[in-house]
PDB file of the backbone (N, CA, C, O) and the ligand in Angstrom, with CONECT records:
HET     ZN  A 101       1
ATOM      1  N   MET A   1     133.113  51.394  72.312  1.00  0.00           N
ATOM      2  CA  MET A   1     131.709  51.665  72.046  1.00  0.00           C
ATOM      3  C   MET A   1     131.624  52.628  70.869  1.00  0.00           C
ATOM      4  O   MET A   1     132.397  53.582  70.783  1.00  0.00           O
ATOM      5  N   ARG A   2     130.690  52.376  69.970  1.00  0.00           N
ATOM      6  CA  ARG A   2     130.474  53.231  68.818  1.00  0.00           C
ATOM      7  C   ARG A   2     129.008  53.644  68.782  1.00  0.00           C
ATOM      8  O   ARG A   2     128.122  52.886  69.178  1.00  0.00           O
ATOM      9  N   LEU A   3     128.771  54.860  68.300  1.00  0.00           N
ATOM     10  CA  LEU A   3     127.411  55.334  68.111  1.00  0.00           C
ATOM     11  C   LEU A   3     127.167  55.490  66.620  1.00  0.00           C
ATOM     12  O   LEU A   3     128.028  55.980  65.888  1.00  0.00           O
ATOM     13  N   ASN A   4     125.996  55.074  66.177  1.00  0.00           N
ATOM     14  CA  ASN A   4     125.634  55.180  64.772  1.00  0.00           C
ATOM     15  C   ASN A   4     124.870  56.487  64.554  1.00  0.00           C
ATOM     16  O   ASN A   4     123.643  56.525  64.650  1.00  0.00           O
ATOM     17  N   CYS A   5     125.609  57.547  64.262  1.00  0.00           N
ATOM     18  CA  CYS A   5     124.993  58.853  64.029  1.00  0.00           C
ATOM     19  C   CYS A   5     124.123  58.776  62.769  1.00  0.00           C
ATOM     20  O   CYS A   5     124.583  58.267  61.747  1.00  0.00           O
ATOM     21  N   PRO A   6     122.874  59.269  62.818  1.00  0.00           N
ATOM     22  CA  PRO A   6     122.008  59.225  61.636  1.00  0.00           C
ATOM     23  C   PRO A   6     122.578  60.001  60.445  1.00  0.00           C
ATOM     24  O   PRO A   6     122.231  59.712  59.300  1.00  0.00           O
ATOM     25  N   HIS A   7     123.445  60.977  60.699  1.00  0.00           N
ATOM     26  CA  HIS A   7     124.028  61.769  59.614  1.00  0.00           C
ATOM     27  C   HIS A   7     125.373  61.215  59.146  1.00  0.00           C
ATOM     28  O   HIS A   7     125.654  61.218  57.948  1.00  0.00           O
ATOM     29  N   CYS A   8     126.209  60.739  60.075  1.00  0.00           N
ATOM     30  CA  CYS A   8     127.604  60.403  59.773  1.00  0.00           C
ATOM     31  C   CYS A   8     127.897  58.907  59.737  1.00  0.00           C
ATOM     32  O   CYS A   8     128.952  58.505  59.246  1.00  0.00           O
ATOM     33  N   GLY A   9     126.996  58.078  60.244  1.00  0.00           N
ATOM     34  CA  GLY A   9     127.260  56.645  60.323  1.00  0.00           C
ATOM     35  C   GLY A   9     127.980  56.295  61.617  1.00  0.00           C
ATOM     36  O   GLY A   9     128.090  57.134  62.512  1.00  0.00           O
ATOM     37  N   PRO A  10     128.476  55.052  61.725  1.00  0.00           N
ATOM     38  CA  PRO A  10     129.126  54.607  62.957  1.00  0.00           C
ATOM     39  C   PRO A  10     130.407  55.398  63.236  1.00  0.00           C
ATOM     40  O   PRO A  10     131.269  55.535  62.367  1.00  0.00           O
ATOM     41  N   ARG A  11     130.514  55.913  64.455  1.00  0.00           N
ATOM     42  CA  ARG A  11     131.683  56.719  64.854  1.00  0.00           C
ATOM     43  C   ARG A  11     132.082  56.353  66.273  1.00  0.00           C
ATOM     44  O   ARG A  11     131.269  55.883  67.069  1.00  0.00           O
ATOM     45  N   GLY A  12     133.352  56.582  66.565  1.00  0.00           N
ATOM     46  CA  GLY A  12     133.875  56.303  67.893  1.00  0.00           C
ATOM     47  C   GLY A  12     133.271  57.208  68.947  1.00  0.00           C
ATOM     48  O   GLY A  12     132.870  58.338  68.666  1.00  0.00           O
ATOM     49  N   LEU A  13     133.212  56.694  70.160  1.00  0.00           N
ATOM     50  CA  LEU A  13     132.601  57.432  71.257  1.00  0.00           C
ATOM     51  C   LEU A  13     133.319  58.744  71.551  1.00  0.00           C
ATOM     52  O   LEU A  13     132.701  59.682  72.054  1.00  0.00           O
ATOM     53  N   ASP A  14     134.619  58.827  71.244  1.00  0.00           N
ATOM     54  CA  ASP A  14     135.369  60.046  71.528  1.00  0.00           C
ATOM     55  C   ASP A  14     134.892  61.243  70.707  1.00  0.00           C
ATOM     56  O   ASP A  14     135.302  62.372  70.978  1.00  0.00           O
ATOM     57  N   GLU A  15     134.032  61.019  69.707  1.00  0.00           N
ATOM     58  CA  GLU A  15     133.490  62.132  68.925  1.00  0.00           C
ATOM     59  C   GLU A  15     132.228  62.723  69.552  1.00  0.00           C
ATOM     60  O   GLU A  15     131.720  63.743  69.085  1.00  0.00           O
ATOM     61  N   PHE A  16     131.726  62.091  70.597  1.00  0.00           N
ATOM     62  CA  PHE A  16     130.436  62.484  71.164  1.00  0.00           C
ATOM     63  C   PHE A  16     130.602  62.956  72.609  1.00  0.00           C
ATOM     64  O   PHE A  16     131.560  62.601  73.297  1.00  0.00           O
ATOM     65  N   ILE A  17     129.649  63.757  73.038  1.00  0.00           N
ATOM     66  CA  ILE A  17     129.596  64.210  74.425  1.00  0.00           C
ATOM     67  C   ILE A  17     128.230  63.839  74.983  1.00  0.00           C
ATOM     68  O   ILE A  17     127.195  64.159  74.399  1.00  0.00           O
ATOM     69  N   TYR A  18     128.249  63.159  76.123  1.00  0.00           N
ATOM     70  CA  TYR A  18     127.005  62.917  76.853  1.00  0.00           C
ATOM     71  C   TYR A  18     126.587  64.228  77.496  1.00  0.00           C
ATOM     72  O   TYR A  18     127.409  64.917  78.100  1.00  0.00           O
ATOM     73  N   THR A  19     125.318  64.573  77.368  1.00  0.00           N
ATOM     74  CA  THR A  19     124.898  65.827  77.992  1.00  0.00           C
ATOM     75  C   THR A  19     123.949  65.628  79.165  1.00  0.00           C
ATOM     76  O   THR A  19     124.176  66.185  80.238  1.00  0.00           O
ATOM     77  N   ARG A  20     122.880  64.837  78.980  1.00  0.00           N
ATOM     78  CA  ARG A  20     121.979  64.664  80.111  1.00  0.00           C
ATOM     79  C   ARG A  20     120.933  63.597  79.820  1.00  0.00           C
ATOM     80  O   ARG A  20     120.812  63.098  78.702  1.00  0.00           O
ATOM     81  N   ASP A  21     120.195  63.273  80.848  1.00  0.00           N
ATOM     82  CA  ASP A  21     119.094  62.327  80.764  1.00  0.00           C
ATOM     83  C   ASP A  21     117.975  62.951  79.928  1.00  0.00           C
ATOM     84  O   ASP A  21     117.525  64.055  80.232  1.00  0.00           O
ATOM     85  N   ALA A  22     117.525  62.265  78.891  1.00  0.00           N
ATOM     86  CA  ALA A  22     116.481  62.805  78.018  1.00  0.00           C
ATOM     87  C   ALA A  22     115.089  62.647  78.599  1.00  0.00           C
ATOM     88  O   ALA A  22     114.132  63.207  78.065  1.00  0.00           O
ATOM     89  N   ALA A  23     114.960  61.902  79.674  1.00  0.00           N
ATOM     90  CA  ALA A  23     113.637  61.695  80.271  1.00  0.00           C
ATOM     91  C   ALA A  23     113.245  62.861  81.173  1.00  0.00           C
ATOM     92  O   ALA A  23     112.075  63.006  81.528  1.00  0.00           O
ATOM     93  N   LEU A  24     114.225  63.697  81.549  1.00  0.00           N
ATOM     94  CA  LEU A  24     113.929  64.819  82.435  1.00  0.00           C
ATOM     95  C   LEU A  24     113.428  66.006  81.639  1.00  0.00           C
ATOM     96  O   LEU A  24     113.826  66.202  80.491  1.00  0.00           O
ATOM     97  N   SER A  25     112.562  66.792  82.239  1.00  0.00           N
ATOM     98  CA  SER A  25     112.136  68.037  81.609  1.00  0.00           C
ATOM     99  C   SER A  25     112.218  69.159  82.646  1.00  0.00           C
ATOM    100  O   SER A  25     111.903  68.972  83.821  1.00  0.00           O
ATOM    101  N   ARG A  26     112.648  70.324  82.174  1.00  0.00           N
ATOM    102  CA  ARG A  26     112.803  71.479  83.062  1.00  0.00           C
ATOM    103  C   ARG A  26     111.448  71.899  83.607  1.00  0.00           C
ATOM    104  O   ARG A  26     110.434  71.714  82.933  1.00  0.00           O
ATOM    105  N   PRO A  27     111.405  72.460  84.811  1.00  0.00           N
ATOM    106  CA  PRO A  27     110.147  73.025  85.305  1.00  0.00           C
ATOM    107  C   PRO A  27     109.633  74.067  84.314  1.00  0.00           C
ATOM    108  O   PRO A  27     110.376  74.962  83.911  1.00  0.00           O
ATOM    109  N   ARG A  28     108.368  73.953  83.924  1.00  0.00           N
ATOM    110  CA  ARG A  28     107.825  74.761  82.838  1.00  0.00           C
ATOM    111  C   ARG A  28     107.621  76.227  83.198  1.00  0.00           C
ATOM    112  O   ARG A  28     107.636  77.080  82.311  1.00  0.00           O
ATOM    113  N   ASP A  29     107.434  76.534  84.445  1.00  0.00           N
ATOM    114  CA  ASP A  29     107.139  77.926  84.790  1.00  0.00           C
ATOM    115  C   ASP A  29     108.385  78.709  85.213  1.00  0.00           C
ATOM    116  O   ASP A  29     108.292  79.688  85.954  1.00  0.00           O
ATOM    117  N   GLY A  30     109.561  78.263  84.729  1.00  0.00           N
ATOM    118  CA  GLY A  30     110.806  79.005  84.910  1.00  0.00           C
ATOM    119  C   GLY A  30     111.074  79.433  86.329  1.00  0.00           C
ATOM    120  O   GLY A  30     111.037  78.610  87.244  1.00  0.00           O
ATOM    121  N   GLY A  31     111.348  80.730  86.531  1.00  0.00           N
ATOM    122  CA  GLY A  31     111.699  81.247  87.838  1.00  0.00           C
ATOM    123  C   GLY A  31     110.581  81.198  88.854  1.00  0.00           C
ATOM    124  O   GLY A  31     110.828  81.338  90.052  1.00  0.00           O
ATOM    125  N   ALA A  32     109.349  81.001  88.397  1.00  0.00           N
ATOM    126  CA  ALA A  32     108.225  80.930  89.322  1.00  0.00           C
ATOM    127  C   ALA A  32     108.039  79.537  89.910  1.00  0.00           C
ATOM    128  O   ALA A  32     107.235  79.354  90.824  1.00  0.00           O
ATOM    129  N   ALA A  33     108.769  78.559  89.398  1.00  0.00           N
ATOM    130  CA  ALA A  33     108.620  77.187  89.899  1.00  0.00           C
ATOM    131  C   ALA A  33     109.137  77.112  91.332  1.00  0.00           C
ATOM    132  O   ALA A  33     110.124  77.765  91.671  1.00  0.00           O
ATOM    133  N   PRO A  34     108.486  76.331  92.161  1.00  0.00           N
ATOM    134  CA  PRO A  34     108.974  76.167  93.528  1.00  0.00           C
ATOM    135  C   PRO A  34     110.405  75.613  93.548  1.00  0.00           C
ATOM    136  O   PRO A  34     110.785  74.823  92.684  1.00  0.00           O
ATOM    137  N   THR A  35     111.184  76.034  94.536  1.00  0.00           N
ATOM    138  CA  THR A  35     112.574  75.616  94.643  1.00  0.00           C
ATOM    139  C   THR A  35     112.710  74.105  94.630  1.00  0.00           C
ATOM    140  O   THR A  35     113.651  73.577  94.037  1.00  0.00           O
ATOM    141  N   GLN A  36     111.794  73.404  95.269  1.00  0.00           N
ATOM    142  CA  GLN A  36     111.894  71.940  95.322  1.00  0.00           C
ATOM    143  C   GLN A  36     111.824  71.333  93.919  1.00  0.00           C
ATOM    144  O   GLN A  36     112.467  70.316  93.659  1.00  0.00           O
ATOM    145  N   ASN A  37     111.051  71.940  93.013  1.00  0.00           N
ATOM    146  CA  ASN A  37     110.985  71.438  91.632  1.00  0.00           C
ATOM    147  C   ASN A  37     112.352  71.530  90.958  1.00  0.00           C
ATOM    148  O   ASN A  37     112.753  70.622  90.229  1.00  0.00           O
ATOM    149  N   TRP A  38     113.065  72.631  91.204  1.00  0.00           N
ATOM    150  CA  TRP A  38     114.406  72.798  90.619  1.00  0.00           C
ATOM    151  C   TRP A  38     115.407  71.854  91.263  1.00  0.00           C
ATOM    152  O   TRP A  38     116.262  71.300  90.572  1.00  0.00           O
ATOM    153  N   ILE A  39     115.317  71.663  92.553  1.00  0.00           N
ATOM    154  CA  ILE A  39     116.214  70.718  93.237  1.00  0.00           C
ATOM    155  C   ILE A  39     116.013  69.319  92.669  1.00  0.00           C
ATOM    156  O   ILE A  39     116.980  68.605  92.408  1.00  0.00           O
ATOM    157  N   ASP A  40     114.762  68.932  92.480  1.00  0.00           N
ATOM    158  CA  ASP A  40     114.473  67.615  91.907  1.00  0.00           C
ATOM    159  C   ASP A  40     115.029  67.503  90.490  1.00  0.00           C
ATOM    160  O   ASP A  40     115.588  66.469  90.123  1.00  0.00           O
ATOM    161  N   TYR A  41     114.876  68.570  89.686  1.00  0.00           N
ATOM    162  CA  TYR A  41     115.331  68.541  88.290  1.00  0.00           C
ATOM    163  C   TYR A  41     116.859  68.472  88.206  1.00  0.00           C
ATOM    164  O   TYR A  41     117.400  67.724  87.391  1.00  0.00           O
ATOM    165  N   VAL A  42     117.544  69.235  89.032  1.00  0.00           N
ATOM    166  CA  VAL A  42     119.001  69.341  88.926  1.00  0.00           C
ATOM    167  C   VAL A  42     119.723  68.193  89.630  1.00  0.00           C
ATOM    168  O   VAL A  42     120.722  67.694  89.113  1.00  0.00           O
ATOM    169  N   TYR A  43     119.241  67.765  90.791  1.00  0.00           N
ATOM    170  CA  TYR A  43     120.017  66.854  91.613  1.00  0.00           C
ATOM    171  C   TYR A  43     119.460  65.449  91.784  1.00  0.00           C
ATOM    172  O   TYR A  43     120.232  64.500  91.923  1.00  0.00           O
ATOM    173  N   MET A  44     118.177  65.295  91.779  1.00  0.00           N
ATOM    174  CA  MET A  44     117.594  64.004  92.159  1.00  0.00           C
ATOM    175  C   MET A  44     117.527  63.055  90.961  1.00  0.00           C
ATOM    176  O   MET A  44     116.917  63.371  89.939  1.00  0.00           O
ATOM    177  N   ARG A  45     118.160  61.894  91.099  1.00  0.00           N
ATOM    178  CA  ARG A  45     118.172  60.884  90.041  1.00  0.00           C
ATOM    179  C   ARG A  45     117.800  59.536  90.638  1.00  0.00           C
ATOM    180  O   ARG A  45     118.112  59.245  91.793  1.00  0.00           O
ATOM    181  N   GLU A  46     117.125  58.712  89.830  1.00  0.00           N
ATOM    182  CA  GLU A  46     116.725  57.391  90.297  1.00  0.00           C
ATOM    183  C   GLU A  46     117.866  56.391  90.212  1.00  0.00           C
ATOM    184  O   GLU A  46     117.905  55.448  91.003  1.00  0.00           O
ATOM    185  N   ASN A  47     118.805  56.564  89.270  1.00  0.00           N
ATOM    186  CA  ASN A  47     119.924  55.644  89.065  1.00  0.00           C
ATOM    187  C   ASN A  47     119.427  54.221  88.825  1.00  0.00           C
ATOM    188  O   ASN A  47     119.972  53.255  89.359  1.00  0.00           O
ATOM    189  N   ALA A  48     118.382  54.116  88.009  1.00  0.00           N
ATOM    190  CA  ALA A  48     117.780  52.817  87.730  1.00  0.00           C
ATOM    191  C   ALA A  48     118.586  52.077  86.667  1.00  0.00           C
ATOM    192  O   ALA A  48     119.123  52.689  85.744  1.00  0.00           O
ATOM    193  N   ALA A  49     118.665  50.755  86.805  1.00  0.00           N
ATOM    194  CA  ALA A  49     119.334  49.919  85.816  1.00  0.00           C
ATOM    195  C   ALA A  49     118.419  49.730  84.616  1.00  0.00           C
ATOM    196  O   ALA A  49     117.204  49.900  84.716  1.00  0.00           O
ATOM    197  N   GLY A  50     119.019  49.372  83.466  1.00  0.00           N
ATOM    198  CA  GLY A  50     118.232  49.069  82.272  1.00  0.00           C
ATOM    199  C   GLY A  50     118.301  50.174  81.242  1.00  0.00           C
ATOM    200  O   GLY A  50     119.177  51.035  81.325  1.00  0.00           O
ATOM    201  N   PRO A  51     117.395  50.175  80.265  1.00  0.00           N
ATOM    202  CA  PRO A  51     117.424  51.155  79.178  1.00  0.00           C
ATOM    203  C   PRO A  51     117.125  52.567  79.676  1.00  0.00           C
ATOM    204  O   PRO A  51     116.215  52.778  80.478  1.00  0.00           O
ATOM    205  N   ARG A  52     117.905  53.526  79.187  1.00  0.00           N
ATOM    206  CA  ARG A  52     117.718  54.938  79.520  1.00  0.00           C
ATOM    207  C   ARG A  52     117.837  55.742  78.243  1.00  0.00           C
ATOM    208  O   ARG A  52     118.625  55.410  77.357  1.00  0.00           O
ATOM    209  N   ARG A  53     117.047  56.805  78.152  1.00  0.00           N
ATOM    210  CA  ARG A  53     117.159  57.725  77.016  1.00  0.00           C
ATOM    211  C   ARG A  53     118.040  58.884  77.456  1.00  0.00           C
ATOM    212  O   ARG A  53     117.825  59.484  78.510  1.00  0.00           O
ATOM    213  N   GLU A  54     119.059  59.195  76.611  1.00  0.00           N
ATOM    214  CA  GLU A  54     120.037  60.213  76.959  1.00  0.00           C
ATOM    215  C   GLU A  54     120.267  61.154  75.774  1.00  0.00           C
ATOM    216  O   GLU A  54     120.219  60.735  74.618  1.00  0.00           O
ATOM    217  N   TYR A  55     120.517  62.430  76.078  1.00  0.00           N
ATOM    218  CA  TYR A  55     120.945  63.374  75.045  1.00  0.00           C
ATOM    219  C   TYR A  55     122.457  63.269  74.877  1.00  0.00           C
ATOM    220  O   TYR A  55     123.210  63.337  75.848  1.00  0.00           O
ATOM    221  N   TRP A  56     122.884  63.104  73.631  1.00  0.00           N
ATOM    222  CA  TRP A  56     124.299  63.127  73.265  1.00  0.00           C
ATOM    223  C   TRP A  56     124.477  64.172  72.171  1.00  0.00           C
ATOM    224  O   TRP A  56     123.538  64.487  71.440  1.00  0.00           O
ATOM    225  N   TYR A  57     125.690  64.703  72.068  1.00  0.00           N
ATOM    226  CA  TYR A  57     126.008  65.736  71.076  1.00  0.00           C
ATOM    227  C   TYR A  57     127.198  65.276  70.253  1.00  0.00           C
ATOM    228  O   TYR A  57     128.229  64.906  70.814  1.00  0.00           O
ATOM    229  N   HIS A  58     127.071  65.294  68.924  1.00  0.00           N
ATOM    230  CA  HIS A  58     128.172  64.853  68.052  1.00  0.00           C
ATOM    231  C   HIS A  58     129.129  66.024  67.849  1.00  0.00           C
ATOM    232  O   HIS A  58     129.102  66.688  66.813  1.00  0.00           O
ATOM    233  N   SER A  59     129.962  66.266  68.837  1.00  0.00           N
ATOM    234  CA  SER A  59     130.820  67.461  68.882  1.00  0.00           C
ATOM    235  C   SER A  59     131.941  67.435  67.856  1.00  0.00           C
ATOM    236  O   SER A  59     132.340  68.492  67.367  1.00  0.00           O
ATOM    237  N   ALA A  60     132.464  66.262  67.513  1.00  0.00           N
ATOM    238  CA  ALA A  60     133.566  66.186  66.546  1.00  0.00           C
ATOM    239  C   ALA A  60     133.073  65.699  65.185  1.00  0.00           C
ATOM    240  O   ALA A  60     133.851  65.177  64.387  1.00  0.00           O
ATOM    241  N   GLY A  61     131.794  65.871  64.931  1.00  0.00           N
ATOM    242  CA  GLY A  61     131.215  65.436  63.664  1.00  0.00           C
ATOM    243  C   GLY A  61     130.261  66.477  63.135  1.00  0.00           C
ATOM    244  O   GLY A  61     130.658  67.603  62.836  1.00  0.00           O
ATOM    245  N   CYS A  62     129.008  66.102  63.020  1.00  0.00           N
ATOM    246  CA  CYS A  62     128.005  66.957  62.381  1.00  0.00           C
ATOM    247  C   CYS A  62     127.347  67.946  63.346  1.00  0.00           C
ATOM    248  O   CYS A  62     126.502  68.735  62.926  1.00  0.00           O
ATOM    249  N   HIS A  63     127.712  67.919  64.610  1.00  0.00           N
ATOM    250  CA  HIS A  63     127.166  68.825  65.636  1.00  0.00           C
ATOM    251  C   HIS A  63     125.667  68.614  65.847  1.00  0.00           C
ATOM    252  O   HIS A  63     124.957  69.542  66.234  1.00  0.00           O
ATOM    253  N   ALA A  64     125.195  67.418  65.599  1.00  0.00           N
ATOM    254  CA  ALA A  64     123.782  67.106  65.814  1.00  0.00           C
ATOM    255  C   ALA A  64     123.549  66.680  67.263  1.00  0.00           C
ATOM    256  O   ALA A  64     124.401  66.049  67.889  1.00  0.00           O
ATOM    257  N   TRP A  65     122.383  67.039  67.771  1.00  0.00           N
ATOM    258  CA  TRP A  65     121.917  66.504  69.039  1.00  0.00           C
ATOM    259  C   TRP A  65     121.240  65.179  68.754  1.00  0.00           C
ATOM    260  O   TRP A  65     120.488  65.060  67.787  1.00  0.00           O
ATOM    261  N   LEU A  66     121.497  64.189  69.580  1.00  0.00           N
ATOM    262  CA  LEU A  66     120.967  62.846  69.379  1.00  0.00           C
ATOM    263  C   LEU A  66     120.301  62.361  70.656  1.00  0.00           C
ATOM    264  O   LEU A  66     120.685  62.753  71.758  1.00  0.00           O
ATOM    265  N   ILE A  67     119.313  61.515  70.500  1.00  0.00           N
ATOM    266  CA  ILE A  67     118.757  60.804  71.644  1.00  0.00           C
ATOM    267  C   ILE A  67     119.216  59.358  71.522  1.00  0.00           C
ATOM    268  O   ILE A  67     118.829  58.640  70.601  1.00  0.00           O
ATOM    269  N   VAL A  68     120.042  58.954  72.462  1.00  0.00           N
ATOM    270  CA  VAL A  68     120.593  57.604  72.480  1.00  0.00           C
ATOM    271  C   VAL A  68     119.860  56.805  73.555  1.00  0.00           C
ATOM    272  O   VAL A  68     119.795  57.220  74.713  1.00  0.00           O
ATOM    273  N   THR A  69     119.314  55.668  73.166  1.00  0.00           N
ATOM    274  CA  THR A  69     118.726  54.757  74.141  1.00  0.00           C
ATOM    275  C   THR A  69     119.790  53.702  74.432  1.00  0.00           C
ATOM    276  O   THR A  69     120.211  52.952  73.551  1.00  0.00           O
ATOM    277  N   ARG A  70     120.207  53.671  75.690  1.00  0.00           N
ATOM    278  CA  ARG A  70     121.340  52.835  76.085  1.00  0.00           C
ATOM    279  C   ARG A  70     120.978  52.068  77.344  1.00  0.00           C
ATOM    280  O   ARG A  70     120.393  52.616  78.279  1.00  0.00           O
ATOM    281  N   ASN A  71     121.338  50.785  77.353  1.00  0.00           N
ATOM    282  CA  ASN A  71     121.187  49.998  78.575  1.00  0.00           C
ATOM    283  C   ASN A  71     122.358  50.354  79.484  1.00  0.00           C
ATOM    284  O   ASN A  71     123.503  50.018  79.185  1.00  0.00           O
ATOM    285  N   VAL A  72     122.075  51.024  80.581  1.00  0.00           N
ATOM    286  CA  VAL A  72     123.155  51.511  81.443  1.00  0.00           C
ATOM    287  C   VAL A  72     123.819  50.383  82.230  1.00  0.00           C
ATOM    288  O   VAL A  72     124.867  50.596  82.840  1.00  0.00           O
ATOM    289  N   SER A  73     123.232  49.194  82.227  1.00  0.00           N
ATOM    290  CA  SER A  73     123.858  48.051  82.901  1.00  0.00           C
ATOM    291  C   SER A  73     124.892  47.384  82.003  1.00  0.00           C
ATOM    292  O   SER A  73     125.979  47.031  82.461  1.00  0.00           O
ATOM    293  N   SER A  74     124.556  47.211  80.721  1.00  0.00           N
ATOM    294  CA  SER A  74     125.448  46.512  79.794  1.00  0.00           C
ATOM    295  C   SER A  74     126.158  47.469  78.828  1.00  0.00           C
ATOM    296  O   SER A  74     127.080  47.054  78.126  1.00  0.00           O
ATOM    297  N   HIS A  75     125.748  48.733  78.782  1.00  0.00           N
ATOM    298  CA  HIS A  75     126.245  49.765  77.855  1.00  0.00           C
ATOM    299  C   HIS A  75     125.875  49.458  76.410  1.00  0.00           C
ATOM    300  O   HIS A  75     126.429  50.069  75.495  1.00  0.00           O
ATOM    301  N   GLU A  76     124.957  48.530  76.183  1.00  0.00           N
ATOM    302  CA  GLU A  76     124.495  48.245  74.826  1.00  0.00           C
ATOM    303  C   GLU A  76     123.700  49.436  74.304  1.00  0.00           C
ATOM    304  O   GLU A  76     122.832  49.964  74.999  1.00  0.00           O
ATOM    305  N   ILE A  77     123.998  49.855  73.077  1.00  0.00           N
ATOM    306  CA  ILE A  77     123.255  50.931  72.427  1.00  0.00           C
ATOM    307  C   ILE A  77     122.044  50.320  71.747  1.00  0.00           C
ATOM    308  O   ILE A  77     122.197  49.474  70.866  1.00  0.00           O
ATOM    309  N   LEU A  78     120.852  50.727  72.134  1.00  0.00           N
ATOM    310  CA  LEU A  78     119.623  50.158  71.583  1.00  0.00           C
ATOM    311  C   LEU A  78     119.110  50.951  70.396  1.00  0.00           C
ATOM    312  O   LEU A  78     118.535  50.371  69.475  1.00  0.00           O
ATOM    313  N   SER A  79     119.304  52.262  70.394  1.00  0.00           N
ATOM    314  CA  SER A  79     118.909  53.083  69.255  1.00  0.00           C
ATOM    315  C   SER A  79     119.574  54.452  69.351  1.00  0.00           C
ATOM    316  O   SER A  79     119.949  54.909  70.431  1.00  0.00           O
ATOM    317  N   VAL A  80     119.710  55.091  68.193  1.00  0.00           N
ATOM    318  CA  VAL A  80     120.202  56.462  68.109  1.00  0.00           C
ATOM    319  C   VAL A  80     119.251  57.205  67.180  1.00  0.00           C
ATOM    320  O   VAL A  80     119.113  56.860  66.006  1.00  0.00           O
ATOM    321  N   ASP A  81     118.601  58.224  67.721  1.00  0.00           N
ATOM    322  CA  ASP A  81     117.589  58.958  66.954  1.00  0.00           C
ATOM    323  C   ASP A  81     117.839  60.451  67.016  1.00  0.00           C
ATOM    324  O   ASP A  81     118.543  60.943  67.898  1.00  0.00           O
ATOM    325  N   LEU A  82     117.257  61.158  66.073  1.00  0.00           N
ATOM    326  CA  LEU A  82     117.275  62.618  66.124  1.00  0.00           C
ATOM    327  C   LEU A  82     116.143  63.074  67.032  1.00  0.00           C
ATOM    328  O   LEU A  82     115.068  62.474  67.016  1.00  0.00           O
ATOM    329  N   PRO A  83     116.356  64.120  67.823  1.00  0.00           N
ATOM    330  CA  PRO A  83     115.273  64.590  68.709  1.00  0.00           C
ATOM    331  C   PRO A  83     114.082  65.120  67.930  1.00  0.00           C
ATOM    332  O   PRO A  83     113.096  65.550  68.527  1.00  0.00           O
TER     333      PRO A  83
HETATM  334 ZN    ZN A 101     127.051  63.066  63.147  1.00  0.00          ZN2+
END
């Protein structure tokens, strides 16, 4: 699998690190958020098939954060964008 970094061009997957699901957002009120909101953010996942937006980091390249849209069923890369 290769990712097409907007800065570096097509590169091997070993240059990148998957970090997290890009569709999730942290509870906005920080420490005041109810515990259940944090449990949902940290642990609860739908594990749905199909296209997913994910944060990736080009650790062995330009050190850019990327949003990769990937079909988690087929591993097809649909797009690579800058956040
Ligand atoms: Zn890059």
